[in-house]
N, C-alpha and C positions, 0 to 999 in steps of 0.2 A: 715683596722682598723678604717677608717674614719667614719663608721656608728655606732660605739660603743658610746652610749651616757652615760656619767658619771653622777652620782647623783649630782655632783657639777658643771655641765656644765653651769647651769644658772648663776654661778658666773662670767662667762667670761665678761659679760657686766660691772661688778663692778670693773674689773681690773684697768681701767684707772681712775675711780673715786677714787680708793684706791691708785693711783699714782704708781702702779707697772708697770715698763716699759716692762713687758713680760706677755703675756696672757697664760692661761692654754693650749690653742691649740698650741701656739708657742712652748712651752716647750715640749709638747707631740710629736710634729713634729720633734723637735731637737733630742729627745731621741730615735727616730727610726733610726737615722743615726749612722754610725760607722766610726772610723779611720779618714782618710784625709777628707772625705765628711763632717763629723761632725765638724772638725776643720775649714773647709772653711765656713760652715754655721755660726759658732760662730763668725768668723772674719767679715763676711758680716753684721750680725745683731747686734753684741755687741762689736766688735773690738777684745776683748779677754775675758778670764774668769773673770778678774777683772771688765770689763765692764758689764758683766752679773750680777756679785755681786752687782754692783752699781745700776743696773736696779731693782734688787730684794730687794734693800734697806738693804743690809747686808754687812759685812766686812769679807774678806778672813782670817784675823788674829783674830779679836775679835768676829766674829759671830754675832748673833742677840742680841738685848737687851732682858731683861726678862719682857718687857712691855706686860701685859696680853691682852690689847686691840689689839696690833699689832699681837700677836700670834693667837688670835681669828679671826682676819680679814684674816690672811693667811689660816687658816683652812676653813673659809667660801669660799674664792676665789679659793684655790688650792686643797681643800679636806683634809680629815683626813687620817692619816697613819693607816688605818684599812680596812680590806677586810671583808664585812659582811659574816658570815657563812650561810650555807644552813638553810632555815627556819625550825624550829622544827615542828615535827608532832603534830597535836592537839590531845586531848584526844579522840575525836570522831573518828579521823582517826585510832588511835590505837585500838579502840573498833572494827571498821570495819575489821581491819587486823586480830584481834583475832577471829572474826566470820568466817574467811576463813578456819579454821581448819576442815579437812575432817570429822573426827569423830564427831565433834560438829554439823556439817551440817546434817549428817545422823541422829543423835539423835534428832535434831530439826524437821526434816521431819517426823520421826517416832512418835515423841511426838504430832505433829499437827494432824497426821492421827488418833492416839489414842484418842486425845481430840475430834476430829470430830465424830468418831465412838461411843464414849461414850454417845452421845446424841440420838443414835438410839436404839429403844427398839423392839426386835423381839417378835413375838406372843408367849405368854406363858413364856417369859423370863423376868427377872428383868433387868432394865437399869444398865449398867456398871458405876462405879464411874469415874468421870473426874479427880479425884485426882492425879493419876499417871502421866497423860500427863501434867497437870498443874505444878506438882512438878518438873518434868524433865525440863520443859521450865524455871522454876524459877532457877533450879540448873545451867542450861546453862548460863542464864543471870549473875548469880553470878560468874561462872568460867570466863566468858568473861570480866566482870568488874575487877576482881582481876588480870587477865593477862594483861589487858590494863593498870591498875594502876602500876603494876610492870615494864612494858615496859617504861611507862612515867617516873617513878622514875629513872630507869637505864639511860635513855637519859638525864635527868636533871643532874644526877651525872657526866656523861661523859662531858657535856657542862661545868659544874663547874670545872672539872679537867682541861679542855682545857683553860678555863679562868684563872685558877691559873697559868698554865704554861706561858701564855702570860703576866700576871701581873709581874711574876718574872723575865722576860727578860728586862734588862735595857740596856741603850745605852749612850755612851759618846758623848756629843756635846759641842761646844764652845758657851757660852752665856756671853756677857759682858767681853770677854777676858779670862774667867775662864772655865776650863773643868769641866762639871758637868754630873752626871748620871741621865737620865730621862727614864720613861717608853717608850717603842717603839712607842706606839700609840700617844704620845705627840710630836713626831718629825714633823716639818712642812717644807714646801718649803722655802729655804733661810737659813736653818740651815747649819752650818759648822760642819761636823761630821767625825768620823772615818769611814772607808769604810765598810759598812754593810747595810742591811735591806731596802734600798731605791734606786731609780734611782738617779744618780748624775754625776757631772763632777769633775774629779780629779784636785785638786788645787796643791797638793804637794805629791809626792810618793817616797818611798824608795824600790827599787828592787821589785816592785809590780807585782805579777803574779796572774791571775784570771782564774778559771775554769768556762767557760761559756757553758759547755756541756748541762746543764739543759735547756738552752734556745736555743742554736744554734745547738746542736748535735755534735759540734767539740770537740774531746777529748783532743787536745793539749792545754796547758795552754797559755793564751794570756798575753803578757807583756804590762803593762799599763804605760804611762808616760804623763805628762801634755802637752808636745809638740808634741807627735805623735798620741796617741790614749787615750784620757782622759775619754771616755764614760764608765760609770759604771752602771750595771743593777742589780736590785733586783732579788733575786733567784739564783744569781751566787755566787761562793765561793772564798774567798781569800786563795790561796794555799801557797803564800810566800810573805814576805815583809809587809809593812804597808803604810798607806796613809791617807790623809785628803781630804774630798770632799765637794762640794757644793750640797746640796740636791735640785733636780729640779722636782721630781715627787714622790708622795706618794700614798699609798692605791690603790684604783681602777684605778688611772691614771698612775701608774707605769707599766712597761712592764709585770711583773708578774700579777699585778692587772687586766690588760686588758685581759690576757689569762684566769684568773679566771672568769671574767665577761662573756667572751664568753662561758665558760663551765657552766654558770648558778650560778655565785657567789660561786663557789668552793664547791665540795662535802664535806660534813661534815667530820671532822678529824676522827671520830670514825669508818667511813667506811674503813679507811686505817689501823686501829689498827692491824688487823690480816693479812694484805696483804703485809707485809714487805718482800722484796725479800729474798728467800732462808730460810725463817724462818717459819717452822711449827713444833716447837720444843716440844710443850707441849703434853704429852700423852692424855690430855683432850681437845686438840684443833685439828681440827676445832670444834666449839661448838657441844656438844654431841647430840643435837637434829638433827644434820646433819648426824652423824655417827651411833648413837645408835638406832634411830627411825626405819630405814628400817628393822633392825634385829628383833626388838621387835614387829613391826607392822606385819611382816610375821608370827611370832609365835602367835601373838594376833589374826590375821585373821583366822589362822588354828583353834585355840581354839574356836573362835567366831562362825565360820561356822559349826564346829562339834557340838557345843551346840545347834545351831538353827536346824540343821538337826535332831539330836536326839529328841529334843522337838517336832518337827513337826511329826516325825515318830511315837513317843509314843502317841501323841494326836490322830493321824489318827487311829492307832491300837485300842486305848481305845474307841474312839467314834464310829468308823464305823465297827470294827470287833467284839470287846468284847460286846459293848452295842447294836450292830446291827442297829444303826441308818442309815437313808437314807439321802443323801444330798438334802436339800430342798432349793429352790431358795430364799424364803423369809428369810431363816436363814443365807444366804451367808455373810451379814455384820458381824454377830456374829462370824462366823468362821474366817473371815478376821481379826476381832479384836483379836482373839486368836493368829493368825499368827503374827500380828503386835507386840503383847505382847512378843512373842518368839523372834521376831527380835530385840526388844528393849533390852531384856536380853542378846542377842548375842552381840549387839553393846556395851552394858555396860561392858561385859567381855573384849571386845577389848579396851575400854577406860581405864580400870583398868590395862590391860596387858602392855600398853605402858607407860614407865616412863616419863610422861610429866614434872614432877617436876625436872628432872635432869638438863636441861638447866637453869632453874630458880635458882637451887642451885648453879650451877657454876657461874652464873652472880652475885648473891647476895654475894657469897664468895669472888669473885675477886673484886667486887666493894667495899665491906667492907674492904678487905685487902689493896686495893689501898689507900683508905681514911686514914686508920690507919698508913700505911707506910709513908705517908707524915710527920707525927709527928716524925717518926724515920729517917727523912732526906733522904728518898727515894722518888723521884718524878717519878712515873711510866708513861712512854710514850706509851708503848705497853703492853696491858693487859696480853697476854700470857706469857710475860717474868716473871711475878710475880710467876706463878706456876712452870715455867721451872727452876727458880733459886733454887727451893727446891730439884731438882735432880742434881744440879751442882756437878761435881767430881773434877774440876780443876779451879783455879782462877789465871790468869796471871795479876799481879798487877804492876803498876808503883811504883816508890819509892817516889819521891819528892811530898810532899803535901798529899799523900795517906797514906803511911806508916810513913812518917815524918811530922813535924809540918809546913813545908814550911815557917819557920821564920829563914831565913839564917843570920848567923853572922860570920864575919871573926874572926878567933881565932889564926891563925898562919900566918906568912909571911916570905918569903925568899926575901930579898932586900939588895942591897949593899954588895953582897957576904956574907951575914950573915943570918942564919936561926933563926928567932925569934920565940920562942915557945909561947910567948904572944905578944899582939900588942905593938910595941915599942913606946917610947916617940919621939916627933918630933926631939929633939936634937940628937937622936941616928942615924938619917938618914942624909946623906950629903945634903947640901943646893941645889946642882945642881939637885938632884933627887926630892927634895921637890918642885922645880920650875915647875916640870911637874904636880904637884898637886895644885889646886887653893888655895889661902890663906883663912884663917878663917875670918868669919864675924859673928856678933851676929844674931841670928834669924834662923840659920839652924836647921831644925827639922828632927830628925832621924825617920821619920814615914814611915813604909813599905807599899808603894802603888805602884803597878806595878810589874815588873819582880823581883823576890826575889833575884836572883843572883846579879843583879844590885844594889838592895837595900843593900845587904851585902857589896858590894864594896863602895857604897856611905857612909855606916856606918863606914867603915875603914877610908875614907877621913876625916870624922868628928872626929874620934878617934885620928887622926894625927893633930888635931887642924887646919884643913883646911875647906874650904867651897866651894860648887859647884854652889850655887845659882847665883853669879855674872857671872860665865861662861855661865850658861843657858840663862841669860838675854842678855849677849853679843852675844852669838851664839845660837839663837833659832833654833828649829828643821828645819824650812823652809830655814835657811841659811846654813845648812850643805851641803857641796859641793857634797858629794857622800856617800851613806850608803850601805854596804854589810850586809844585815840582817842575823840573825842567822837562820840556817837550819840544818837538821840532817846530810847533806853531809859535810858542812863546819865545823860543831861543833865549830864555832867561829863567832864573829860579829865585823865588822870594820866600822869606821867612818872617812871620810876625811874632814879636815877643811883647808881653805885657810888662810895662815899667812899674816901679813901686807906687807911683801916683795913680795907678789903674789905667793910664793912657796907654796907647800902643805905638810901637815903632816897627816899621817895615824895613827890612834889609833886602836888597836885591842885587843880583849879579847876573851878567849875561853879555850877549854880543854887543859891542860898544855902539855901533851905529844905530842899533835898534833901541837900546836902553836910553841913549842920549836924547832920542826924540821924545821920551817920556819925562825928561828932566826939565824943570823950569828954573832951577837955581843951581849954583855950583859953589864949592868952598874956595875962597881966595887965599892969598898968601898969609892973611891975618887970621885965618880960620873962621872967617865970617861968610855967611851966605850972600851971594850977589846974584842978580838976575842973569839968566842964561837964555839968550834969545836965539832965534834961528840963525842970524848972522854969526853969532858966537859959535854955534854948533858947526856951521859950515867951515868956519875958520879952523876949529879944532880938528875936524875931519881931514882937512887939507894939510895942516901943519903937524899934527900929532899922529892920528890914526893911520893915514896913508903911508907916511914914512916907516912906521912900525911894520905895517902889513907888507910893504915892499921888501923889507928885510926878512920876511918869512916868519914874523911874529904873529901869534893869535892875540887879538886885543879884547880885553874883558873890562867892562865898565862896572864899577861898584857904586851903588847909590843907596840912599835911605829916605824915609818919609815918616814924619810924626803924625799920628792920627788921634783924635780925641776919644775919651772914654764914653762921653755922652754927647750926642747919641752914638751908640756903637755902630761902626761902619757895616754895610752889607757886604760881607766877605765873599758872597757869590758873585757880586758885580765886579768882576775882575778888571774890566776896562776903567772903571772909576777909581778902583784902589791903586792900580799901577799907573798913576799919572801924578803930575806936579811933584816929582821926586827931586832930591838934591844930590848932585853928583859929588862923590868923595874923590874918586881917582879913576884913571884909565891905566890898566896894567898890560904891559906887553909880555906875553908868555912865549918862551921858545920851546919847541919840541924838535930836537935835532933829527935829521934824516938818518935812518939806520945805515951804517957804513957799507953794508953788503947790497943795499937796494939798487944804487945806480948800475952796478954790474949785472944784477938780476934783470933789470928792465932792458939793458942792452941785449942780453941773451934772448929775451922775449921778442924784441924788435927784429933781431937777426933770424928768429924762428918763424917770423911772419905773424906775430901776435901783436895787436894794437892794445896798448895799455892806456886806459882813461882814468883820471882821478875824479871821484865824485865825493865832495866834502861839504860840510856845513860852514867852513871858514869863509871869510870874505875873499873877493876875487884877487886882490893883491897878494895876500898871504898864500893863497892856493897857487897862483902863478909862480911865485918865488920858490915854493917847495917843488913844484913840477919841474922847474928849470934845474934845481939842485939834484932831483932824482933822474933827470934825463928824459922825462916824458915829452917835454918840448925843448927846443933849442932857441936861443935868441935869434930873431929874424925869421922864424918859421911862420907860415901863413895859416897855421892851425888855429882853431877857435877855442877861446877861453870865455865862458859866459856864466852869468848868475842864473839861478833857478827861475827868477821872475822873468828875465829876458827870454830864457828857454821856453817857458810856458807861453809867453806872448807870441813867439815866432811859430809855435807848432799848432796853435789853435786858430780856427776860422772866426768869422764875425759872430757866430752863435756861441762861441766858447768851446766848440767841440774839437777834440784832437784829430788831426788828419795825418795819415801815414805819409802822404806825399810831402807834407811840410817837414816831418821828421827826417825823411830821406834826404832833404836838402841840407840838413844840419849834421847828422851823426857821423858821416864819413870823415869830416874834418874836425869834429869836436874832440878835444883832448882833456879839458878841465871844465867841470861843472861845479861852480861854487855857490855858497849860500843855498844849497839844494835841500829839499825835504825828502823823506823816504818815498813820497808819492812821485817826485821828480825822478828818483832813481828807478822806480818801478816802470814809469813811462818810458824812460830811455832804454832800459833793458828790453821791454816788450817791443818798442819801436825797432831796435836793431834786429831782434829775432825774427820779427814779421816782415822785415824789409825785403823788397825784391830789387833794390837799386843795384846790387852787385849780382854777378852770375851765380856765385856760390851762396847758399844760405849760411848766415853767420852762426857760429857756435860761441855762446857768450858765457863767461864765468864771472861771478859777482862775489865780492866780499861784503860781509855785514856783521855788525855786532849788536845793534839795538833791536828792541822788540818790534819797532815799526819797519825794520828791514825785512821782516818775514815774507811779505808778498814778493819783493824783488828776488829774494833767495830762492823762493819756490818757482818763480817764473823762469829764472835763469836755467841754462842747460846744466851748469854745475854751480851750486851755491857753497861758498866757503864761509863758515862761521868762525868767529874768534874764540879759541878755547879759554883764554884768560879773561878778556874784557867782554866776551859775548854773553848775552842774556840767554835764558833757557829757550825762549821762543825762537830766537835766531838759530840756536843749535838744532832745535827740533825741525826747523824748515830747511836746514842745510843738507848737503850730500857729503861734504868733507869738513872736518873740524881741524883748524890749524892750531895745534897745541901750543905753539910759541908765538902766535899772532904775527908771524913774519912773512913778508911778501916773497922772500927768496924760497920759502917752502912751497909756494904755488908753482914756481919754476920747476922744482923737483917733481911735483905732481904731473906737470906737462911731460917731463922726461919719462916717468913711469907709464903714463898713458900711451905715449908713442911706442914705448917698448912692448907693451901688451899687444898693440895692434901689429907690430912687426913680428913678434913671436908667433902670433896666430897665423899670420901670412906665411911665415917660414914653414910652419907645420902643415898648413893647407897645401902649400906647393909640394912638400915632401909626400904627403899622403895621396894627393890626387895623381902624382906621377906613378907611385906604386900601384894604386887602384887601377889606373888605365892599363898599365903593362900587365898586371895579373889577370884582369878581365879579358883583354885581347888574347893573351896566351892561352887561357883556359878555353875561350870560345873557339879560336882558330884550331887549337890542338884537338879539341873535341870533334870539330867538323872534319878535320883531315884524317886523324888517326883513330877516331871513334872512342877516344879516351882523353881525359885531360892530362897534360904533361905534369901539372901540379895537382897532386891528390888533394882531396877535401881536407884531410888532416893538415897537410903542409900549408894550405892557404889559410886555414884557421889559425895556425901558429904564427904565420907571417902577420896576419891581421892583429893577433893578440899582442905580439912584440911591438909591432908598429904603433898600435894605439897607446900602449902604456909607456914604454921606454922612450919612444920618440917624443911623446907629449912631455915627459919629465925633462928630457934633454933640451928640447927647443923652447919649451914654455917657461923655463926658469933661468934664462940668460939675464944677467944684470944690465941695466941701461948704461949708455955712454954719452958723453957730452956731444958727440957727433950727431945725435938725434935732434939737437937743437939747431943744426945748420941747414935744415930743410924747411920748406913751407908746410903748413898743415895739408893733409890730403883732401880734406873737405868732406862734408856729410854725404854728398851724392857720388863720391868716388866708389867704383865697384871694388869688392873685397879681392877679387882676382884681377890684378892690373894687367896691362899689356905685356909688361916685362915678365911677370909671373907666368902668363900664358905661353910666352916664347920659351921660357925655361922648362915648363911642364912638357910642352910638345917636343922640345929638343931632347930632353933627357929620356922621354918615353921612346922616341924614335931610336935613339942610341941603344937603349936596353933591349928593345924588340929585335933589332938587327942582330945583336949578340946572341940572344936566346934562340931565335929562329935558325941562326947559323948552327948552333950546337944541336938543335933538334933535327933539322932536315938535311944538313950538308954532311 
């Protein structure tokens, strides 16, 4: 990689002038190392990570200042966090590409020959007019210019779309000791940031695991820690945990940027649009010019060749048999001119027979829809997903934030052996229990920023007249002794803090029925710990947790455990650490259903789309929310089951998943609770690959977590959450919901169906005109030895038909009536029976009128 010259390499000389103690080359060389080698290099050159921070004039806790001069200097010296896209094609290049069309080349050659021969005058004959050849050339120029302009507009729109996606991606960095959100392109070397988007060195991490397969090819997740392997690379994905890093390389100087530079500054994103693995879902994808052309060109060539042969045969018979003329050498150019004229008529028939406007209609329709869908909170990443969504038959949706508001509020709590149906006053709780909650101070703001479950618990703290701000100041994140981050396997999150006497206290929160199994004691009304046996747990589940869940509440258990300083616990032995805990409270958190969701789900059901809820909540909470949303009705015989039961029923004795077993479940399944991302992937894959129903199902999936990536990729259309979604989820998705709202999915269905209908209308219109024009040209040529429609006229008809009809028919806005019909299905032909009747009926009517005018 040493020979790769970066655009900012010239800044290396400025480094020491700018008083940075590390050059661009030093940092690039460092980022090429891994594990122990990298640690050794850091120790040799900078002593430790703090030493590197000092050299880069930044602070590991407060980050950079917001001094614009300093930030600009860093951009000049170390580069901008931006990889330049592939250079756009110029208008002249697009004109040249349009000229490569075979039919246009044939027309150009024929027109030039015709133009040349028109200047020759045979003895006793009048000179032929040069109008036809010139007009055909003019028509070709117009066709080429219009095609090039359309391609240029399309490319401009794609680049605008990509730019919009990049602008909407924001990034958390620490500046002046405050966490702020900045555009990704504004990040500079020396920033202290969350682990994302750039090369960097880990300063502090919690249970951090990285998927480096995109750069190294290794599929196993790599555990990162500040003291063993702190090297973080752009282009890799955080699979678990969290962390804070020092940014050491951005843009073209990062590892991903270097690879892009070697590839020629990265092929433009639009080249990837329709190459997403496993996805060619749309009935109109690949682009119709790739699929429709060979078929129509074959038919067109047959009609064209037949027309030319008939015209030549009729001319020869008329001239040399009936009129009895003899072939004279000096008349050869005149005869050739006739043959060229016949050839031009034949080529014109071919031009009209091929539906050149169809790809243009598809492009205009998709581009128009994508632009308008942005206003409906749908940011389309892959164009074909727009139309595919119109044929969706099933939606597997998350609950939190999509069907619900994601404004979590604690409304009930079981604490001190008492189930409070409303949040209690502080005096109702024993002082010993309140000691576990920080005291109140003025200035605590109940603003929901970050994880909404945690926000609800913090809101509960404030409701109890306590405050968490002093605790955060006393024990900032970097001083936490150990963190077990939340994941789908644990269904809980735990934090270890070291107490003044050097012993440890573990605080844990998570799914109540799972965490309660790990509790051996519980705090009673007097604030004392008492034994908590299995019978007590079963009683609590029945009397407290189930009633909360049936009311649509999410139940969270909060527990703690004291651990000795000597011997220090083995923190890697998670099973041993997360046991024998003491339950403090069980909190019932409400996340209200979005008011517009029940109506949106009703529209989906009316449109023939089955909505399924896939959630991590327990079965009772999930069922209650599903009823509120209208996914199921009381008394329905639809299935609601937990992930564990789902797995048991779809696997055989060997533990292998069988499609036949899935087929018995999914048609009636409406709610999958306590599900893991693997369960979601299995369900989506099972529905897509099922042959239980006549039509192959088209499945849309929503996801926000890193582990939702496989399900989002497998689905026909993957929706990622724009607000709550992780970058991995967004990367795996086709459409990003910028408002995380289910009703936006319904709008995507409307737009998808509108695209399909718009293209069908255009196809019906164009095929009708094609059939009439070809038959008139063919029959007229055979009967009158000349085409009633001149080559120029047919080219103009084709030009106007391709562009203006595309614009008119492909840009109609959708209406609610589109949701009153069932999906057409993946196997439905693009030309339906009704369309065929309309095409044949209109063609017959037009042919009767034209032939009457011609021959009667």
